Backbone as CSV, one residue per row, in Angstrom:
resi,resn,N_x,N_y,N_z,CA_x,CA_y,CA_z,C_x,C_y,C_z
1,MET,41.181,45.113,-31.668,41.749,44.062,-30.852,40.666,43.491,-29.944
2,LYS,40.661,42.175,-29.815,39.660,41.492,-29.017,39.938,41.694,-27.520
3,THR,38.872,41.979,-26.757,38.994,42.164,-25.320,39.213,40.807,-24.650
4,LEU,40.243,40.745,-23.826,40.533,39.510,-23.096,39.756,39.480,-21.787
5,THR,39.349,38.300,-21.381,38.651,38.135,-20.109,39.271,36.970,-19.347
6,VAL,39.012,36.948,-18.080,39.474,35.859,-17.213,38.249,35.027,-16.863
7,SER,38.349,33.727,-17.095,37.212,32.857,-16.783,37.029,32.767,-15.274
8,ASP,35.769,32.660,-14.858,35.408,32.576,-13.444,36.049,33.726,-12.666
9,CYS,35.842,34.941,-13.176,36.574,36.105,-12.657,36.290,36.403,-11.189
10,GLU,35.081,36.165,-10.705,34.801,36.463,-9.299,35.672,35.622,-8.369
11,ASN,35.752,34.327,-8.633,36.591,33.459,-7.802,38.072,33.738,-8.019
12,MET,38.447,34.061,-9.245,39.856,34.342,-9.538,40.310,35.633,-8.867
13,ILE,39.436,36.622,-8.785,39.788,37.873,-8.102,40.069,37.571,-6.629
14,LEU,39.199,36.796,-6.005,39.416,36.428,-4.590,40.705,35.630,-4.417
15,ALA,40.966,34.706,-5.345,42.183,33.885,-5.260,43.431,34.753,-5.416
16,MET,43.384,35.711,-6.333,44.549,36.593,-6.539,44.766,37.488,-5.334
17,GLN,43.672,37.986,-4.731,43.824,38.811,-3.531,44.419,37.996,-2.385
18,ASP,44.011,36.739,-2.263,44.611,35.865,-1.248,46.091,35.655,-1.512
19,GLU,46.445,35.481,-2.774,47.855,35.278,-3.145,48.686,36.506,-2.796
20,ILE,48.130,37.682,-3.010,48.835,38.931,-2.679,49.069,39.010,-1.173
21,ARG,48.087,38.617,-0.400,48.200,38.696,1.063,49.134,37.646,1.649
22,ARG,49.539,36.668,0.852,50.290,35.528,1.359,51.703,35.874,1.810
23,SER,52.373,36.807,1.157,53.757,37.090,1.546,53.982,38.587,1.719
24,GLU,55.006,38.911,2.507,55.339,40.314,2.758,55.712,41.029,1.461
25,GLU,56.461,40.338,0.595,56.906,40.972,-0.650,55.726,41.336,-1.542
26,SER,54.768,40.423,-1.651,53.631,40.713,-2.520,52.753,41.810,-1.924
27,ARG,52.643,41.873,-0.604,51.865,42.960,0.018,52.565,44.300,-0.217
28,TYR,53.891,44.293,-0.143,54.648,45.519,-0.430,54.415,45.954,-1.871
29,ASP,54.510,45.014,-2.805,54.282,45.333,-4.220,52.865,45.858,-4.440
30,HIS,51.904,45.275,-3.747,50.509,45.697,-3.860,50.362,47.159,-3.423
31,ARG,50.973,47.514,-2.297,50.920,48.903,-1.815,51.636,49.831,-2.789
32,LEU,52.762,49.373,-3.306,53.534,50.173,-4.254,52.713,50.471,-5.509
33,HIS,51.996,49.463,-6.009,51.136,49.679,-7.170,50.028,50.685,-6.852
34,GLY,49.476,50.598,-5.654,48.430,51.544,-5.264,48.933,52.968,-5.242
35,VAL,50.106,53.182,-4.641,50.677,54.533,-4.577,51.068,55.000,-5.981
36,LEU,51.563,54.102,-6.819,51.905,54.453,-8.198,50.682,54.951,-8.957
37,LEU,49.558,54.272,-8.800,48.328,54.700,-9.471,47.882,56.075,-8.985
38,VAL,48.021,56.343,-7.667,47.679,57.669,-7.138,48.638,58.711,-7.711
39,ALA,49.919,58.357,-7.800,50.915,59.287,-8.357,50.623,59.596,-9.828
40,GLN,49.995,58.644,-10.522,49.660,58.850,-11.933,48.335,59.577,-12.128
41,GLY,47.681,59.962,-11.026,46.482,60.777,-11.137,45.180,60.118,-10.731
42,ALA,45.196,58.872,-10.389,43.963,58.218,-9.948,43.639,58.657,-8.522
43,THR,42.365,58.671,-8.189,41.963,59.021,-6.822,42.050,57.775,-5.934
44,CYS,42.096,58.018,-4.636,42.167,56.884,-3.692,40.961,55.953,-3.825
45,PRO,39.727,56.472,-3.963,38.601,55.553,-4.155,38.704,54.744,-5.454
46,GLU,39.220,55.344,-6.521,39.397,54.605,-7.777,40.425,53.483,-7.606
47,VAL,41.537,53.811,-6.980,42.584,52.809,-6.751,42.054,51.696,-5.846
48,ALA,41.317,52.089,-4.817,40.761,51.096,-3.893,39.832,50.146,-4.638
49,ARG,39.007,50.679,-5.526,38.093,49.838,-6.289,38.866,48.909,-7.207
50,LEU,39.910,49.412,-7.857,40.714,48.585,-8.762,41.463,47.473,-8.027
51,LEU,42.003,47.795,-6.858,42.835,46.824,-6.129,42.058,45.983,-5.122
52,GLY,40.804,46.345,-4.882,39.998,45.565,-3.946,40.276,45.882,-2.492
53,ASP,40.677,47.115,-2.229,40.941,47.542,-0.858,40.000,48.683,-0.501
54,ALA,39.997,49.063,0.760,39.175,50.187,1.210,39.866,51.497,0.830
55,PRO,39.095,52.527,0.488,39.703,53.823,0.159,40.577,54.364,1.288
56,ARG,40.160,54.163,2.520,40.944,54.636,3.666,42.309,53.944,3.704
57,THR,42.359,52.674,3.327,43.618,51.931,3.298,44.582,52.560,2.300
58,VAL,44.079,52.883,1.121,44.930,53.507,0.099,45.412,54.863,0.593
59,GLU,44.555,55.609,1.298,44.974,56.896,1.869,46.120,56.698,2.852
60,TYR,46.035,55.663,3.696,47.121,55.368,4.645,48.425,55.085,3.901
61,TRP,48.346,54.291,2.823,49.552,53.979,2.051,50.196,55.255,1.532
62,VAL,49.382,56.148,0.952,49.916,57.378,0.360,50.532,58.254,1.444
63,ARG,49.843,58.389,2.584,50.392,59.214,3.678,51.713,58.642,4.188
64,ARG,51.758,57.316,4.380,52.998,56.704,4.861,54.117,56.866,3.844
65,PHE,53.798,56.776,2.564,54.810,56.964,1.522,55.327,58.399,1.544
66,GLU,54.429,59.352,1.724,54.834,60.763,1.775,55.712,61.035,3.000
67,GLU,55.402,60.401,4.114,56.159,60.642,5.345,57.506,59.918,5.373
68,ARG,57.529,58.632,4.924,58.745,57.814,5.107,59.315,57.257,3.816
69,GLY,58.722,57.586,2.684,59.225,57.060,1.417,58.887,55.583,1.256
70,PHE,59.756,54.858,0.553,59.501,53.444,0.270,59.416,52.604,1.546
71,SER,60.178,52.986,2.568,60.132,52.219,3.816,58.756,52.316,4.477
72,GLY,57.983,53.352,4.159,56.639,53.481,4.701,55.681,52.446,4.151
73,LEU,56.043,51.827,3.019,55.184,50.798,2.426,55.585,49.394,2.859
74,ALA,56.737,49.287,3.523,57.216,47.972,3.969,56.326,47.437,5.084
75,GLU,56.346,46.129,5.220,55.547,45.462,6.252,56.044,45.894,7.617
76,GLY,55.145,46.349,8.466,55.513,46.783,9.807,55.252,45.702,10.827
77,GLU,55.626,45.983,12.040,55.347,45.055,13.139,53.849,45.047,13.391
78,ARG,53.321,43.867,13.606,51.905,43.747,13.941,51.806,43.519,15.442
79,ALA,50.978,44.287,16.084,50.912,44.258,17.545,50.441,42.899,18.059
80,GLY,49.227,42.541,17.804,48.710,41.276,18.301,48.480,41.299,19.798
81,ARG,47.845,40.273,20.271,47.548,40.168,21.689,48.787,39.684,22.434
82,PRO,49.100,40.283,23.595,50.271,39.825,24.350,50.045,38.423,24.920
83,ARG,51.139,37.697,25.100,51.063,36.349,25.661,50.578,36.417,27.100
84,ARG,49.827,35.410,27.488,49.342,35.364,28.864,50.277,34.575,29.763
85,LEU,51.141,33.754,29.165,52.102,32.960,29.926,53.508,33.340,29.478
86,ASP,54.380,33.639,30.441,55.757,33.968,30.056,56.577,32.683,29.923
87,ASP,57.840,32.831,29.528,58.697,31.664,29.284,58.900,30.820,30.548
88,ALA,59.044,31.476,31.688,59.246,30.737,32.938,58.003,29.906,33.280
89,GLN,56.832,30.482,33.079,55.598,29.744,33.342,55.456,28.564,32.378
90,MET,55.795,28.783,31.111,55.716,27.701,30.129,56.637,26.554,30.519
91,GLU,57.819,26.885,31.031,58.770,25.858,31.478,58.202,25.074,32.657
92,LEU,57.584,25.770,33.603,56.967,25.088,34.750,55.813,24.185,34.301
93,ILE,55.040,24.642,33.329,53.931,23.831,32.819,54.474,22.580,32.144
94,GLU,55.524,22.740,31.359,56.116,21.581,30.682,56.645,20.569,31.694
95,GLN,57.289,21.054,32.733,57.779,20.148,33.779,56.625,19.442,34.471
96,ALA,55.549,20.153,34.730,54.385,19.542,35.392,53.744,18.482,34.507
97,LEU,53.680,18.732,33.202,53.060,17.778,32.285,53.860,16.485,32.164
98,ARG,55.124,16.523,32.548,55.946,15.315,32.507,55.696,14.433,33.736
99,LYS,54.921,14.954,34.674,54.541,14.185,35.860,53.062,13.840,35.744
100,THR,52.580,13.024,36.661,51.135,12.792,36.713,50.499,14.027,37.354
101,PRO,49.210,14.246,37.137,48.563,15.402,37.771,48.691,15.399,39.295
102,VAL,48.628,14.215,39.914,48.753,14.132,41.367,50.156,14.556,41.797
103,GLU,51.188,14.089,41.072,52.570,14.474,41.391,52.795,15.972,41.197
104,ALA,52.014,16.583,40.292,52.154,18.013,40.031,51.356,18.863,41.010
105,GLY,50.695,18.203,41.973,49.996,18.960,43.006,48.497,19.080,42.824
106,MET,47.942,18.368,41.862,46.491,18.396,41.672,45.857,17.375,42.612
107,ALA,44.715,17.717,43.150,44.043,16.846,44.122,43.598,15.534,43.496
108,ASP,43.057,15.609,42.305,42.615,14.386,41.646,42.923,14.476,40.159
109,GLY,42.778,13.381,39.490,43.034,13.359,38.051,44.054,12.303,37.719
110,GLY,43.671,11.406,36.859,44.573,10.328,36.482,45.473,10.706,35.324
111,VAL,44.940,11.477,34.383,45.721,11.868,33.214,45.520,13.359,32.952
112,TRP,46.463,13.942,32.229,46.344,15.344,31.861,45.364,15.470,30.696
113,ASP,44.418,16.365,30.845,43.519,16.720,29.766,43.275,18.229,29.859
114,GLY,42.432,18.741,28.995,42.193,20.182,28.981,41.645,20.708,30.294
115,LYS,40.713,19.969,30.895,40.124,20.402,32.165,41.160,20.403,33.282
116,THR,41.966,19.353,33.325,42.972,19.242,34.383,44.022,20.341,34.249
117,LEU,44.465,20.592,33.022,45.460,21.651,32.813,44.874,23.018,33.141
118,SER,43.621,23.239,32.788,42.958,24.505,33.116,42.916,24.712,34.632
119,ALA,42.569,23.656,35.371,42.539,23.738,36.837,43.946,23.968,37.400
120,PHE,44.954,23.322,36.798,46.337,23.496,37.236,46.783,24.951,37.053
121,LEU,46.445,25.543,35.906,46.829,26.935,35.649,46.149,27.887,36.630
122,MET,44.907,27.588,36.973,44.198,28.415,37.958,44.853,28.286,39.325
123,GLN,45.208,27.052,39.703,45.809,26.786,41.007,47.206,27.404,41.117
124,GLU,48.029,27.243,40.086,49.424,27.682,40.145,49.631,29.164,39.833
125,PHE,48.906,29.678,38.835,49.167,31.037,38.350,47.972,31.972,38.478
126,ASP,46.852,31.473,39.025,45.617,32.249,39.109,45.251,32.799,37.719
127,LEU,45.339,31.910,36.740,45.101,32.265,35.339,43.999,31.378,34.780
128,THR,43.015,31.988,34.164,41.913,31.231,33.580,42.145,31.051,32.088
129,LEU,42.314,29.800,31.679,42.356,29.447,30.260,41.274,28.402,30.025
130,GLN,40.537,28.556,28.956,39.486,27.601,28.644,40.096,26.261,28.225
131,VAL,39.278,25.229,28.248,39.734,23.873,27.943,40.351,23.817,26.549
132,ARG,39.707,24.422,25.563,40.217,24.377,24.183,41.598,25.028,24.087
133,GLN,41.791,26.143,24.772,43.093,26.802,24.761,44.146,25.927,25.440
134,CYS,43.756,25.207,26.474,44.687,24.290,27.141,45.063,23.144,26.210
135,GLN,44.121,22.686,25.400,44.428,21.638,24.429,45.431,22.149,23.399
136,ARG,45.307,23.401,22.985,46.290,24.001,22.066,47.658,24.084,22.733
137,LEU,47.637,24.372,24.025,48.884,24.473,24.786,49.620,23.138,24.812
138,PHE,48.874,22.034,24.921,49.492,20.703,24.848,50.281,20.566,23.550
139,ARG,49.641,20.872,22.430,50.305,20.736,21.123,51.491,21.690,21.003
140,GLN,51.318,22.899,21.510,52.396,23.888,21.444,53.639,23.410,22.183
141,LEU,53.448,22.689,23.266,54.561,22.172,24.054,55.041,20.805,23.569
142,GLY,54.393,20.276,22.531,54.843,19.018,21.946,54.246,17.778,22.582
143,PHE,53.154,17.919,23.332,52.504,16.778,23.961,51.285,16.366,23.141
144,ARG,50.965,15.070,23.216,49.755,14.558,22.569,48.769,14.184,23.658
145,LEU,47.504,14.370,23.360,46.471,13.978,24.303,46.194,12.500,24.123
146,ARG,46.383,11.733,25.186,46.105,10.298,25.149,45.007,10.016,26.154
147,LYS,43.955,9.417,25.683,42.845,9.104,26.565,42.963,7.654,27.031
148,PRO,42.668,7.404,28.303,42.713,6.014,28.781,41.531,5.228,28.220
149,ARG,41.713,3.920,28.127,40.602,3.081,27.682,39.519,3.081,28.752
150,PRO,38.275,3.217,28.340,37.212,3.212,29.352,37.017,1.808,29.920
151,LEU,36.731,1.748,31.182,36.427,0.480,31.832,34.916,0.388,31.996
152,ILE,34.362,-0.740,31.647,32.930,-0.922,31.776,32.619,-1.165,33.247
153,ALA,31.701,-0.407,33.772,31.371,-0.505,35.191,30.785,-1.881,35.508
154,HIS,31.220,-2.455,36.580,30.712,-3.735,37.092,30.826,-4.868,36.067
155,ALA,31.841,-4.820,35.257,32.023,-5.884,34.257,32.694,-7.090,34.899
156,ASP,32.355,-8.247,34.393,32.919,-9.496,34.886,34.260,-9.728,34.187
157,PRO,35.387,-9.757,34.910,36.694,-9.925,34.287,36.803,-11.241,33.503
158,GLU,36.168,-12.301,33.968,36.231,-13.580,33.252,35.492,-13.496,31.921
159,ALA,34.342,-12.825,31.931,33.581,-12.665,30.687,34.361,-11.792,29.699
160,GLN,35.060,-10.774,30.205,35.872,-9.925,29.336,37.001,-10.732,28.716
161,ALA,37.663,-11.567,29.514,38.771,-12.383,29.010,38.279,-13.359,27.947
162,ALA,37.098,-13.936,28.155,36.554,-14.876,27.177,36.166,-14.175,25.880
163,TYR,35.793,-12.908,25.965,35.350,-12.155,24.798,36.517,-11.679,23.935
164,LYS,37.689,-11.506,24.550,38.839,-10.956,23.827,39.232,-11.840,22.658
165,LYS,39.638,-11.201,21.574,40.040,-11.932,20.368,41.438,-12.518,20.511
166,THR,42.302,-11.837,21.237,43.676,-12.322,21.385,43.802,-13.054,22.706
167,PRO,44.551,-14.150,22.744,44.690,-14.910,23.989,45.567,-14.161,24.979
168,GLN,45.403,-14.504,26.249,46.233,-13.932,27.296,47.661,-14.434,27.130
169,THR,48.628,-13.656,27.527,50.027,-14.090,27.437,50.262,-15.248,28.378
170,GLY,51.062,-16.192,27.930,51.379,-17.354,28.750,50.435,-18.512,28.525
171,GLY,49.286,-18.270,27.918,48.328,-19.344,27.681,48.591,-19.998,26.335
172,GLN,48.049,-21.160,26.151,48.220,-21.875,24.886,47.214,-21.360,23.871
173,SER,47.678,-21.074,22.683,46.803,-20.638,21.610,46.235,-21.850,20.900
174,LYS,44.968,-21.798,20.554,44.325,-22.898,19.836,44.576,-22.769,18.338
175,ARG,45.182,-21.706,17.938,45.484,-21.524,16.514,46.745,-22.288,16.141
176,ARG,46.767,-22.776,14.937,47.946,-23.477,14.439,48.644,-22.608,13.407
177,PRO,49.940,-22.737,13.253,50.646,-21.965,12.225,50.092,-22.270,10.851
178,VAL,50.190,-21.313,9.968,49.690,-21.470,8.607,50.492,-22.562,7.895
179,GLY,49.799,-23.450,7.165,50.457,-24.493,6.401,50.544,-25.816,7.114
180,HIS,50.229,-25.901,8.406,50.251,-27.165,9.148,48.844,-27.699,9.308
181,ARG,48.747,-29.014,9.357,47.417,-29.631,9.545,47.356,-30.322,10.862
């Protein structure tokens, strides 16, 4: 019988491992297959090499299976980093963002941006969040960052009006409707 191969096997192995990691069910099945191979006589390092995991990981799977059975292979709670802002603080931040920075108690600032929100969090909660994290916080709360149009320093308002492509409201347009002569 002819040996079958998978084309571009290095990339396909990585893609399949990513697919396995994508859902809880597939990760459970992956662990189950690992423990099954150990139950059939394979060593943990052999199983780890076949499945693309660390030998210590396969040992953990087998120990958890021995201690808790099938439930030991199920996806557990992942600890993760605790939140730095509680629900009450998030509510206060959302209320503040609905006002101007000055109305929210900031000394200066025309619009909310990452720097302004970072300063607000330091002032209100004595909490340091970097500008990038504050920008994520805007999106998390459903706000968009809108930047004001820059004003050119010492610009002549008449020259600006003459340069504009669209006429001022209330003035007569020199353009004629299409189709008229």
